[in-house]
RODO-2510 file (C-alpha; in nm, 4 decimals, decimal comma):
residues 376
     n   res          X          Y          Z
     1     x   -20,4784     0,2998     4,1411
     2     x   -20,2899     0,0592     4,3644
     3     x   -20,5127     0,1359     4,6627
     4     x   -20,8257     0,0991     4,4510
     5     x   -20,7066    -0,2452     4,3469
     6     x   -20,6401    -0,3422     4,7095
     7     x   -20,9827    -0,2168     4,8120
     8     x   -21,1404    -0,4219     4,5375
     9     x   -20,9550    -0,7334     4,6560
    10     x   -21,0661    -0,6658     5,0139
    11     x   -21,4272    -0,6420     4,9058
    12     x   -21,3901    -0,9612     4,7063
    13     x   -21,2527    -1,1481     5,0075
    14     x   -21,5469    -1,0446     5,2273
    15     x   -21,8150    -1,1593     4,9820
    16     x   -22,0108    -1,4783     5,0287
    17     x   -22,0449    -1,7235     4,7422
    18     x   -22,3958    -1,5965     4,6655
    19     x   -22,2857    -1,2321     4,6692
    20     x   -21,9909    -1,3132     4,4468
    21     x   -22,2256    -1,4808     4,1975
    22     x   -22,4477    -1,1712     4,2004
    23     x   -22,1524    -0,9396     4,1382
    24     x   -22,0360    -1,1624     3,8528
    25     x   -22,3781    -1,1363     3,6851
    26     x   -22,3787    -0,7566     3,7229
    27     x   -22,0349    -0,7208     3,5640
    28     x   -22,1054    -0,9643     3,2804
    29     x   -22,4526    -0,8463     3,1793
    30     x   -22,3642    -0,4773     3,1844
    31     x   -22,0436    -0,5415     2,9871
    32     x   -22,2302    -0,7489     2,7261
    33     x   -22,5013    -0,4829     2,6973
    34     x   -22,2467    -0,2077     2,6333
    35     x   -22,0634    -0,4226     2,3762
    36     x   -22,3855    -0,5101     2,1930
    37     x   -22,4816    -0,1423     2,1723
    38     x   -22,1738    -0,0773     1,9581
    39     x   -22,1752    -0,3943     1,7462
    40     x   -22,3353    -0,4282     1,4056
    41     x   -22,4623    -0,0733     1,3577
    42     x   -22,3958    -0,0692     0,9836
    43     x   -22,4779    -0,4385     0,9379
    44     x   -22,8323    -0,4132     1,0677
    45     x   -22,9171    -0,0674     0,9379
    46     x   -23,1938    -0,1962     0,7075
    47     x   -23,3033    -0,4994     0,9115
    48     x   -23,5937    -0,4044     1,1341
    49     x   -23,6368    -0,7486     1,2914
    50     x   -23,2734    -0,7958     1,3846
    51     x   -23,2414    -0,4370     1,5015
    52     x   -23,5459    -0,4726     1,7265
    53     x   -23,4085    -0,7961     1,8732
    54     x   -23,0703    -0,6357     1,9318
    55     x   -23,2160    -0,3603     2,1472
    56     x   -23,4460    -0,6067     2,3226
    57     x   -23,1427    -0,8129     2,4238
    58     x   -22,9586    -0,4968     2,5329
    59     x   -23,2605    -0,4016     2,7484
    60     x   -23,2757    -0,7522     2,8960
    61     x   -22,9053    -0,7537     2,9848
    62     x   -22,9213    -0,4088     3,1444
    63     x   -23,2400    -0,4978     3,3324
    64     x   -23,0821    -0,8129     3,4756
    65     x   -22,7667    -0,6204     3,5663
    66     x   -22,9528    -0,3360     3,7413
    67     x   -23,1900    -0,5620     3,9382
    68     x   -22,9080    -0,7935     4,0433
    69     x   -22,7016    -0,4936     4,1534
    70     x   -22,9883    -0,3693     4,3728
    71     x   -23,0175    -0,7130     4,5293
    72     x   -22,6423    -0,7222     4,5857
    73     x   -22,6068    -0,3663     4,7189
    74     x   -22,8879    -0,3986     4,9762
    75     x   -22,8219    -0,7651     5,0592
    76     x   -23,1889    -0,8316     4,9937
    77     x   -23,1670    -1,2086     5,0109
    78     x   -23,0872    -1,1833     5,3819
    79     x   -23,2639    -0,8691     5,5061
    80     x   -23,5495    -0,8168     5,2588
    81     x   -23,6329    -1,1654     5,1416
    82     x   -23,9831    -1,0951     5,0145
    83     x   -23,8718    -0,7839     4,8272
    84     x   -23,5862    -0,9869     4,6794
    85     x   -23,8376    -1,2467     4,5659
    86     x   -24,0644    -0,9775     4,4174
    87     x   -23,7688    -0,8329     4,2234
    88     x   -23,6794    -1,1738     4,0835
    89     x   -24,0355    -1,2470     3,9760
    90     x   -24,0608    -0,9012     3,8168
    91     x   -23,7381    -0,9697     3,6287
    92     x   -23,8780    -1,3008     3,4997
    93     x   -24,1888    -1,1304     3,3667
    94     x   -24,0053    -0,8356     3,2080
    95     x   -23,7419    -1,0554     3,0404
    96     x   -24,0201    -1,2727     2,8974
    97     x   -24,2063    -0,9667     2,7661
    98     x   -23,8955    -0,8162     2,6050
    99     x   -23,7742    -1,1345     2,4383
   100     x   -24,1277    -1,2485     2,3576
   101     x   -24,1826    -0,9289     2,1621
   102     x   -23,8904    -1,0237     1,9386
   103     x   -24,0655    -1,3180     1,7771
   104     x   -24,4167    -1,1717     1,7558
   105     x   -24,3216    -1,0682     1,3999
   106     x   -24,2770    -1,4335     1,3054
   107     x   -24,6187    -1,5481     1,4204
   108     x   -24,9299    -1,5596     1,2060
   109     x   -25,2403    -1,3771     1,3261
   110     x   -25,4153    -1,7097     1,3737
   111     x   -25,1559    -1,8067     1,6357
   112     x   -25,1200    -1,4803     1,8245
   113     x   -25,3756    -1,2063     1,7661
   114     x   -25,3136    -0,8459     1,8779
   115     x   -25,5913    -0,8860     2,1359
   116     x   -25,4193    -1,1942     2,2757
   117     x   -25,0924    -1,0004     2,3039
   118     x   -25,2629    -0,7193     2,4943
   119     x   -25,4317    -0,9674     2,7269
   120     x   -25,1029    -1,1450     2,7971
   121     x   -24,9311    -0,8166     2,8751
   122     x   -25,2191    -0,7132     3,1045
   123     x   -25,2048    -1,0458     3,2910
   124     x   -24,8275    -1,0131     3,3345
   125     x   -24,8543    -0,6594     3,4704
   126     x   -25,1393    -0,7549     3,7038
   127     x   -24,9340    -1,0434     3,8464
   128     x   -24,6361    -0,8148     3,9026
   129     x   -24,8544    -0,5632     4,0886
   130     x   -25,0024    -0,8381     4,3088
   131     x   -24,6570    -0,9738     4,3903
   132     x   -24,5374    -0,6315     4,5019
   133     x   -24,8505    -0,5759     4,7114
   134     x   -24,7871    -0,9111     4,8785
   135     x   -24,4188    -0,8331     4,9381
   136     x   -24,4682    -0,4808     5,0751
   137     x   -24,7726    -0,5344     5,2966
   138     x   -24,6861    -0,8907     5,4027
   139     x   -25,0437    -1,0104     5,4380
   140     x   -25,1671    -1,3594     5,5177
   141     x   -25,2160    -1,4080     5,1448
   142     x   -24,8526    -1,3286     5,0594
   143     x   -24,7477    -1,6863     4,9901
   144     x   -25,0659    -1,7582     4,7951
   145     x   -25,0209    -1,4505     4,5746
   146     x   -24,6561    -1,5294     4,5007
   147     x   -24,7238    -1,8955     4,4219
   148     x   -25,0223    -1,7919     4,2094
   149     x   -24,8179    -1,5423     4,0098
   150     x   -24,5511    -1,8063     3,9418
   151     x   -24,8220    -2,0493     3,8291
   152     x   -24,9608    -1,7889     3,5884
   153     x   -24,6092    -1,7238     3,4606
   154     x   -24,5532    -2,0943     3,4012
   155     x   -24,8828    -2,1249     3,2111
   156     x   -24,8146    -1,8208     2,9911
   157     x   -24,4560    -1,9286     2,9251
   158     x   -24,5712    -2,2687     2,8012
   159     x   -24,8328    -2,1016     2,5788
   160     x   -24,5779    -1,8569     2,4339
   161     x   -24,3311    -2,1371     2,3613
   162     x   -24,6076    -2,3361     2,1934
   163     x   -24,6878    -2,0407     1,9674
   164     x   -24,3188    -2,0022     1,8841
   165     x   -24,2762    -2,3682     1,7900
   166     x   -24,5961    -2,3738     1,5813
   167     x   -24,4853    -2,0592     1,3956
   168     x   -24,1396    -2,2066     1,3412
   169     x   -24,2921    -2,5286     1,2061
   170     x   -24,5178    -2,3319     0,9719
   171     x   -24,2174    -2,1380     0,8456
   172     x   -24,0268    -2,4592     0,7696
   173     x   -24,3268    -2,6028     0,5837
   174     x   -24,3684    -2,3007     0,3604
   175     x   -24,2230    -2,2752     0,0094
   176     x   -23,8553    -2,3622     0,0319
   177     x   -23,6586    -2,0725     0,1702
   178     x   -23,3265    -2,1127    -0,0086
   179     x   -23,2337    -1,8027    -0,2022
   180     x   -23,5240    -1,5888    -0,0860
   181     x   -23,5858    -1,3308     0,1840
   182     x   -23,7517    -1,6100     0,3829
   183     x   -23,4035    -1,7483     0,4469
   184     x   -23,3365    -1,4505     0,6714
   185     x   -23,6562    -1,5234     0,8599
   186     x   -23,5611    -1,8899     0,8942
   187     x   -23,2189    -1,8057     1,0372
   188     x   -23,3657    -1,5489     1,2714
   189     x   -23,6378    -1,7897     1,3891
   190     x   -23,3815    -2,0640     1,4467
   191     x   -23,1853    -1,8352     1,6796
   192     x   -23,5002    -1,7383     1,8692
   193     x   -23,6047    -2,1001     1,9161
   194     x   -23,2687    -2,2051     2,0573
   195     x   -23,2323    -1,9069     2,2909
   196     x   -23,5964    -1,9145     2,4014
   197     x   -23,5762    -2,2807     2,4979
   198     x   -23,2551    -2,2233     2,6928
   199     x   -23,3828    -1,9160     2,8780
   200     x   -23,7192    -2,0796     2,9468
   201     x   -23,5457    -2,3824     3,0950
   202     x   -23,3540    -2,1610     3,3362
   203     x   -23,6691    -1,9631     3,4167
   204     x   -23,8431    -2,2856     3,5164
   205     x   -23,5386    -2,3927     3,7179
   206     x   -23,5570    -2,0632     3,9042
   207     x   -23,9206    -2,1295     3,9956
   208     x   -23,8081    -2,4609     4,1462
   209     x   -23,5062    -2,3181     4,3311
   210     x   -23,6547    -1,9878     4,4447
   211     x   -23,7166    -2,1169     4,7972
   212     x   -23,3819    -2,2940     4,8347
   213     x   -23,0634    -2,1844     5,0114
   214     x   -22,8324    -1,9024     4,8901
   215     x   -22,5652    -2,1613     4,8079
   216     x   -22,7959    -2,3310     4,5574
   217     x   -22,8951    -1,9931     4,4151
   218     x   -22,5254    -1,9128     4,3733
   219     x   -22,4771    -2,2214     4,1556
   220     x   -22,7790    -2,1114     3,9525
   221     x   -22,6327    -1,7608     3,9104
   222     x   -22,2984    -1,8972     3,7938
   223     x   -22,4817    -2,1134     3,5391
   224     x   -22,6666    -1,8050     3,4146
   225     x   -22,3299    -1,6478     3,3289
   226     x   -22,2983    -1,9079     3,0533
   227     x   -22,6560    -1,8513     2,9375
   228     x   -22,6143    -1,4751     2,8938
   229     x   -22,2814    -1,5301     2,7169
   230     x   -22,4454    -1,7836     2,4824
   231     x   -22,7288    -1,5428     2,4007
   232     x   -22,4788    -1,2657     2,3269
   233     x   -22,2444    -1,4780     2,1130
   234     x   -22,5305    -1,6371     1,9166
   235     x   -22,6846    -1,3037     1,8261
   236     x   -22,3514    -1,1410     1,7377
   237     x   -22,2744    -1,4409     1,5163
   238     x   -22,6074    -1,3872     1,3386
   239     x   -22,5271    -1,0201     1,2731
   240     x   -22,1744    -1,0892     1,1501
   241     x   -22,2351    -1,3941     0,9298
   242     x   -22,5700    -1,3210     0,7763
   243     x   -22,6701    -1,0540     0,5307
   244     x   -22,9516    -0,8376     0,6664
   245     x   -23,3018    -0,8774     0,5322
   246     x   -23,3318    -0,6901     0,2063
   247     x   -23,5264    -0,3657     0,2109
   248     x   -23,8543    -0,4443     0,0357
   249     x   -23,8965    -0,0892    -0,0949
   250     x   -23,5585    -0,1120    -0,2661
   251     x   -23,6595    -0,4463    -0,4142
   252     x   -23,9788    -0,3078    -0,5604
   253     x   -23,8096    -0,0088    -0,7171
   254     x   -23,5264    -0,2117    -0,8671
   255     x   -23,7581    -0,4836    -0,9927
   256     x   -23,9788    -0,2245    -1,1598
   257     x   -23,6780    -0,0903    -1,3466
   258     x   -23,5649    -0,4373    -1,4504
   259     x   -23,9075    -0,5312    -1,5847
   260     x   -23,8676    -0,2548    -1,8435
   261     x   -23,5570    -0,4240    -1,9849
   262     x   -23,5819    -0,6209    -2,3061
   263     x   -23,5796    -0,9959    -2,2467
   264     x   -23,2934    -1,2067    -2,3778
   265     x   -23,3440    -1,4796    -2,6310
   266     x   -23,3878    -1,8292    -2,4920
   267     x   -23,0517    -1,9420    -2,6335
   268     x   -22,8647    -1,6442    -2,4869
   269     x   -23,0301    -1,6853    -2,1491
   270     x   -22,9403    -2,0555    -2,1451
   271     x   -22,5742    -1,9758    -2,2134
   272     x   -22,5614    -1,7167    -1,9367
   273     x   -22,7285    -1,9480    -1,6850
   274     x   -22,4858    -2,2300    -1,7729
   275     x   -22,1911    -1,9964    -1,7200
   276     x   -22,3409    -1,8850    -1,3880
   277     x   -22,3757    -2,2469    -1,2766
   278     x   -22,0237    -2,3396    -1,3946
   279     x   -21,8823    -2,0537    -1,1871
   280     x   -22,0715    -2,1935    -0,8843
   281     x   -22,2238    -1,8533    -0,8235
   282     x   -22,5190    -2,0302    -0,6621
   283     x   -22,2943    -2,0818    -0,3575
   284     x   -22,3072    -1,7119    -0,2770
   285     x   -22,5090    -1,6303     0,0349
   286     x   -22,8430    -1,4543    -0,0029
   287     x   -22,8860    -1,5209    -0,3771
   288     x   -23,2360    -1,4217    -0,4926
   289     x   -23,4157    -1,4353    -0,8243
   290     x   -23,4035    -1,0571    -0,8438
   291     x   -23,0265    -1,0544    -0,8004
   292     x   -22,9770    -1,3293    -1,0578
   293     x   -23,2028    -1,1575    -1,3129
   294     x   -22,9931    -0,8423    -1,2690
   295     x   -22,6703    -1,0358    -1,3238
   296     x   -22,8061    -1,2078    -1,6331
   297     x   -22,9487    -0,8870    -1,7803
   298     x   -23,3098    -0,9979    -1,7919
   299     x   -23,6266    -0,9501    -1,5890
   300     x   -23,7476    -1,1651    -1,3028
   301     x   -24,0681    -1,2859    -1,4688
   302     x   -23,8874    -1,4075    -1,7819
   303     x   -23,6213    -1,5835    -1,5733
   304     x   -23,8849    -1,7523    -1,3592
   305     x   -24,0708    -1,8832    -1,6658
   306     x   -23,7477    -2,0138    -1,8170
   307     x   -23,6527    -2,2046    -1,5009
   308     x   -24,0040    -2,3466    -1,4639
   309     x   -24,0148    -2,4698    -1,8249
   310     x   -23,6567    -2,5975    -1,8579
   311     x   -23,5992    -2,7422    -1,5090
   312     x   -23,9556    -2,8245    -1,4112
   313     x   -23,9355    -2,6490    -1,0755
   314     x   -23,9399    -2,3094    -0,9093
   315     x   -23,6331    -2,0889    -0,8709
   316     x   -23,5997    -2,1746    -0,5017
   317     x   -23,6199    -2,5495    -0,5700
   318     x   -23,3678    -2,5206    -0,8539
   319     x   -23,1234    -2,3192    -0,6459
   320     x   -23,1605    -2,5579    -0,3564
   321     x   -23,0950    -2,8585    -0,5820
   322     x   -22,7758    -2,6970    -0,7165
   323     x   -22,6502    -2,6297    -0,3645
   324     x   -22,7302    -2,9790    -0,2372
   325     x   -22,5588    -3,1417    -0,5383
   326     x   -22,2492    -2,9327    -0,4748
   327     x   -22,2647    -3,0183    -0,1048
   328     x   -22,2718    -3,3893    -0,1902
   329     x   -21,9561    -3,3494    -0,3997
   330     x   -21,7770    -3,1693    -0,1170
   331     x   -21,8930    -3,4172     0,1462
   332     x   -21,7163    -3,6955    -0,0458
   333     x   -21,4132    -3,5023    -0,1744
   334     x   -21,3373    -3,3472     0,1678
   335     x   -21,4279    -3,6109     0,4309
   336     x   -21,2633    -3,4112     0,7139
   337     x   -21,4650    -3,0989     0,6399
   338     x   -21,7373    -3,0373     0,8996
   339     x   -22,1049    -3,0358     0,8030
   340     x   -22,1334    -2,6748     0,9128
   341     x   -21,8369    -2,5744     0,6942
   342     x   -21,9926    -2,7478     0,3921
   343     x   -22,3208    -2,5674     0,4570
   344     x   -22,1465    -2,2295     0,4656
   345     x   -21,9437    -2,3051     0,1505
   346     x   -22,2481    -2,3910    -0,0605
   347     x   -22,4493    -2,0862     0,0450
   348     x   -22,6599    -2,1823     0,3467
   349     x   -22,6924    -1,9370     0,6314
   350     x   -22,6830    -2,2006     0,9035
   351     x   -22,6350    -2,5711     0,9613
   352     x   -22,9964    -2,6338     1,0625
   353     x   -23,1340    -2,4990     0,7342
   354     x   -22,8821    -2,7076     0,5383
   355     x   -22,9690    -3,0241     0,7339
   356     x   -23,3405    -2,9735     0,6735
   357     x   -23,2922    -2,9076     0,2996
   358     x   -23,0566    -3,2018     0,2531
   359     x   -23,2839    -3,4488     0,4313
   360     x   -23,5927    -3,3326     0,2428
   361     x   -23,4191    -3,4088    -0,0907
   362     x   -23,2031    -3,7106    -0,0057
   363     x   -23,4036    -3,8765     0,2713
   364     x   -23,1082    -3,8780     0,5108
   365     x   -22,8795    -3,6352     0,6914
   366     x   -22,5536    -3,5098     0,5315
   367     x   -22,3541    -3,7149     0,7833
   368     x   -22,5397    -4,0336     0,6955
   369     x   -22,5055    -3,9648     0,3231
   370     x   -22,1290    -3,9051     0,3575
   371     x   -22,0787    -4,2192     0,5635
   372     x   -22,2746    -4,4304     0,3152
   373     x   -22,0963    -4,3021     0,0034
   374     x   -21,7441    -4,2936     0,1459
   375     x   -21,7893    -4,6469     0,2770
   376     x   -21,9278    -4,7532    -0,0624
***
C-alpha cells in the first residue's frame, strides 16, 4: 500500500497542468456517477421523469469520465490533436443529446414535434461522422468540416434552449401549480433550466477555447469540476427534498373510491376545513385536492364546488393564498429568516416558485414586501 501511494505521488509530480486537470475530471465524474447510481432509489421509484433524468446524468458523467480518460491515457492533445478534437466534439453532441432528452417531456408538441426530434438527432449524428472522417483521413477539408460541425452545434443548441425557455414560460403561465402535480413539473423544469444554461455556457466557451493552448484548456477543465459538482448536488437536492410525482394510476383508483363516499353537509365540511386551516396543514408539501378530500372524508368534486362557491376561487388559488398569507406573517415575525426558509416552511418546493407566486399576488418580491412592512 505504501509503495502504491508513492507511485501515485510520482505520477502526480510528472503530470503537466493540463494532464492534472484531465485526471481530476476523470476522478470526479466517475465518482459522482457511482454515487448517483446508489442515491434515491426508493425516492424516485414512481417518478418516471426524475428517474429518466437521473440515469441521463449518470450516463453523461460516465461518458465525460471515459472520454477524458482516453485523452489523458494516450496524451491525445499532444500526439493526436485532431482525434482529441473529434473526441471533444463528439462529447459535446452526446452530452447535449442525453440532457436534451430529459426535458423533451416538458415540451408541447407545437414546440418540439417527434419529427423535429428525429431530424435533430440525425443532424447531430451526421456531424459527428463528418468530424471523425475529417480527423482520421486529414483531408484538405478537415478544418472546414470541424468548423462547420461546431457551427451546426451552436445553431441547434440555441434552438434547443429556446424551446426549453418557451416551454418553461408556458408552464409558469398555466393554471397555478401550488398544490397540484404540476408543482413537481415546475420544480423539475426549474432545475433543468438552471443546469442547461450553465452547461450550455461552458459548451460555448469550449467552442471559443478549443484552438487555444493546453494551459487555457486546463483552466477550463478545472472550472468544469465545479459545473459537474453543481449538476450533481442540484439533482440530489431535488430527489431528497421533493416528493416524487404522484402515480396517476393510483390517483384514479383512489379518486374513484372516494367519489362513492357520501358527501358531508355544508356545515360539517366548513367546520373541518376551518380546523384544517387552523392547524396550518396547508403548509405541508405536495398537498393536493385529492389528499385534502381524503382527510376531510368527502369527495373531490364536492370539495371543489364548496371552495369555488365559498371562496370564489379554485382550490389551487385558495391554497396558494393561504400559503402566501402565512408567508407574510412569517416574513414580519421572523426578519432574520431567509426567503428560502420561509418558502419551505409554508409548503413551496423551491424558492423560485414561491417568488413567482408571491409577486403575482402582492405585486412585489417577498424581500421587498418584508422591507416595506418592517420599516413601516
